[in-house]
Structure formats: C-alpha cells, structure tokens
C-alpha positions as MATLAB code, in Angstrom:
seq = 'MKKDDLLYIKSIDRLGRNYAEILEQWRLLTREKGVDIVVLDMPLLDTRRGKDLMGTFLSDVVLQVLSFVAENERANIRQRQAEGIAAAKARGVRFGRPAMPLPANFNDICRQWQNGEISCAEAARTCQMPPSSFRYRARHIAPPLSTER';
ca = [
      -0.003   -0.283   -0.295;
       0.903    3.465   -0.323;
       0.185    6.816    0.413;
      -3.310    8.036   -0.340;
      -4.552    4.378   -0.946;
      -7.571    3.662    1.002;
      -8.151    0.098    2.822;
     -11.197   -1.000    3.752;
     -11.908   -3.944    6.120;
     -15.479   -5.221    7.586;
     -13.766   -5.471   11.116;
     -11.540   -3.800   13.241;
     -10.376   -7.101   14.503;
      -8.774   -7.790   10.710;
      -5.709   -6.040   11.181;
      -4.543   -7.855   14.227;
      -4.596  -10.425   17.196;
      -4.682   -9.127   19.928;
      -4.509   -5.485   21.629;
      -1.131   -4.167   20.944;
      -0.905   -5.956   17.435;
      -4.483   -3.699   15.982;
      -3.499   -0.688   17.440;
       0.420   -1.103   15.377;
      -0.926   -1.976   12.329;
      -3.553    1.355   12.529;
      -0.663    3.063   13.427;
       1.647    1.622   10.857;
      -1.072    2.293    7.924;
      -2.360    5.606    8.711;
       0.722    7.194    9.982;
       4.130    5.948    8.402;
       2.070    4.753    5.465;
      -0.330    7.959    5.116;
      -3.273    4.958    4.011;
      -7.022    5.802    4.697;
      -9.335    3.072    6.297;
     -12.318    2.531    6.741;
     -13.930   -0.531    8.518;
     -17.321   -1.539    7.669;
     -19.143   -2.470   10.486;
     -17.554    0.850   12.154;
     -18.407    3.751   10.767;
     -16.544    6.017   13.233;
     -13.702    4.445   12.196;
     -13.173    5.765    9.041;
      -9.719    7.951    8.117;
     -11.341   10.080    4.856;
     -12.601   12.198    7.614;
     -12.198   14.512   10.151;
      -8.569   14.939    9.555;
      -8.268   17.894   11.773;
      -6.782   17.009   15.450;
     -10.593   16.555   16.818;
     -11.679   13.783   14.424;
      -7.940   11.936   15.071;
      -8.676   11.948   18.673;
     -11.900   10.564   17.904;
     -10.773    7.552   15.622;
      -7.958    7.136   18.172;
     -10.578    6.963   21.318;
     -12.328    4.710   18.971;
      -9.823    2.471   17.925;
      -8.758    2.055   20.916;
     -12.028    1.634   22.410;
     -13.209   -1.267   19.886;
      -9.130   -2.656   19.646;
      -9.375   -3.627   23.777;
     -13.562   -5.321   23.282;
     -12.384   -6.966   20.364;
      -8.965   -9.003   22.101;
     -11.010   -9.437   25.705;
     -13.785  -11.718   22.526;
     -11.070  -13.898   21.234;
      -9.975  -14.390   24.950;
     -13.420  -15.420   25.914;
     -13.637  -17.611   22.641;
     -10.804  -19.465   23.789;
     -11.548  -19.815   27.293;
     -14.560  -21.209   26.332;
     -13.280  -23.849   23.789;
     -11.136  -24.519   26.069;
     -14.051  -25.607   28.407;
     -16.531  -27.363   25.912;
     -13.240  -29.606   25.071;
     -12.784  -30.148   28.880;
     -16.328  -31.013   29.044;
     -16.229  -33.123   26.284;
     -13.396  -35.474   27.510;
     -14.487  -35.801   30.704;
     -17.475  -37.475   28.855;
     -14.987  -39.555   26.848;
     -15.480  -38.162   23.198;
     -12.345  -38.910   21.603;
     -11.434  -35.967   18.906;
      -9.434  -36.939   16.021;
      -9.253  -39.523   13.097;
     -10.212  -43.245   14.772;
      -7.893  -45.253   14.422;
      -7.422  -47.979   12.310;
      -7.491  -51.568   12.968;
      -4.595  -53.780   13.554;
      -4.020  -56.538   11.032;
      -4.830  -60.339   12.651;
      -1.459  -61.185   12.416;
       0.009  -58.218   14.413;
       1.065  -59.511   17.481;
       3.399  -62.423   15.128;
       4.787  -59.183   13.000;
       5.575  -57.323   16.131;
       7.490  -60.144   17.628;
       9.295  -61.261   14.617;
       9.988  -57.754   14.288;
      10.905  -56.864   18.033;
      13.600  -60.307   17.879;
      15.337  -58.902   15.306;
      13.502  -61.406   12.249;
      12.045  -58.654    9.809;
      13.235  -55.162    9.761;
      10.452  -52.567   10.716;
      10.487  -51.306    7.654;
       9.326  -55.344    6.488;
       7.010  -55.846    9.529;
       4.952  -52.317    8.320;
       4.523  -53.256    4.862;
       2.621  -56.833    5.543;
       0.540  -54.393    7.768;
      -0.206  -52.599    5.549;
       0.898  -49.338    7.845;
       3.901  -47.007    7.560;
       7.126  -47.473    9.509;
       5.326  -45.119   11.991;
       2.842  -45.857   12.539;
       4.132  -49.555   13.144;
       6.410  -48.429   15.727;
       4.309  -47.063   17.185;
       1.420  -48.681   18.034;
       4.387  -51.934   18.470;
       5.072  -49.550   21.520;
       1.808  -47.570   23.094;
      -1.315  -50.435   21.791;
       1.233  -54.538   21.642;
       1.743  -55.881   24.529;
       5.601  -56.815   25.202;
       6.507  -59.560   23.676;
      10.336  -59.725   23.837;
      12.980  -57.825   25.572;
      16.247  -58.743   23.698;
      15.049  -55.147   22.347;
];
C-alpha cells in the first residue's frame, strides 16, 4: 500500500490478533504509510473524515476501545472453547481420526520385529501401514512380546 490508498476492512479485529497488534497496524498504515482506512462495521472508524485534530483524536479513542473489546472477545472465545473441550473429554469424547484396526497377525509380526527377524519397514509393509505407525502401535498398543530389544 502507498500514500493516499484506501483500505476497506470488515471489522477492526482483522488488523491483528491482539490489542497491541491492531494498534500497531493502524499506526503503521495511517501515520507511516499515509493510507486511509474504512472499517465497514464501525462507521466512526473512517480516516477519510475528520483529518483535523478532533477527528484524529476521536478515531484513536474509538480504535483503542474497539481493539480492547476485540481482544477481550477473542480471550472469551478461547476460554469457552477450552471449557467445551474439557467437558467433552470428561464425557469420554475422543478427538481426532479413529485408529485403523490392527491386522489379525499384528502380534506375530510385532514379535518377529522385536526379535530382529524382520526389519521395521518389512513389518510395516506386511501390516500395510507406514513404518512410523507400525513403531508407534508396536510400542504403545501391542503388549511387550520380548525383552531382547
């Protein structure tokens, strides 16, 4: 953007993730680059009008209040989300993709791998899974089959 360009944004929180970032972006655009900003959902924040001292002061005050409100709302949303996740976990809800079922011969293949009879890549290929998934499932899901490794 360059001097005298006009930036339309839907709401003030689109300028940044928190109060300080919103104020910094506003300052950078309006003061350093000389860009005019129009916030569509808040007509008071239109830098094209009121270029005098009073207009600038009112825009800055409204900006600070709205930036604070936007950051506060974000914090509330994060808090409610965390509470919802905790409640779901307490009810036993599992997140993420369901685990693929293990093949019927998984324990035998796992035992061969643990005893060094076959490589991890070969064991994974036989189970039709990536080597990383095979290692994870062999270490965390399958019972220990041998103490040699």
